N, C-alpha and C positions, 0 to 999 in steps of 0.2 A: 656371570656373563650379563652385560647390559642389554637393553632392548634392541639396540642396533646390531649387536653380534647375534642375538637370538633370531632376529629377522633374517639376517644373512644366512645363518645355518639352515633355517627353514626353507628359504628360497633355493639353496644348494641341494637340499634333500629332495625337494619337489622336482627340481630340474633333473636330478639323477634318476629319480623314479620314472619320470616322464620319458626320458631317453631309453630306459630299460623296457618300458611298456611298448614304445614305438618299435624297438628292435624285435621284441617278441611277436608283435603284430605282423611285422614285415616277414619274419620267418614263417609264421602260420600261413600267411597269404601265399608265400612262395610254395609251401608244401601243398596247399590246396590247388594250386595251378599246375602242379606236376602231373605227368601222365600217370594214372593209377597203377599201371603195370610196372612202372619204375620204382614204386614205393616198397614193394615186397610185402610179406605177410608175417604175422606172428614173430617168432624169435629171430627170423631172418632179418626183420626190420631193425631189431635192437642189437643183435650180436653179429650181423653180417654173415650169417650162415646161409648156405645154399640148400634148397630142399632136394 
């Protein structure tokens, strides 16, 4: 792979990682702004079980 291709691959990787990080941050922010009573607790949160 020549330097031009390596640079392009690196830019593509960085761009993909940045988009993933932005999506994760947006999801975390959304969850933090939810009403705490809507989040559930323990297994209910992970498995959708009602207490």
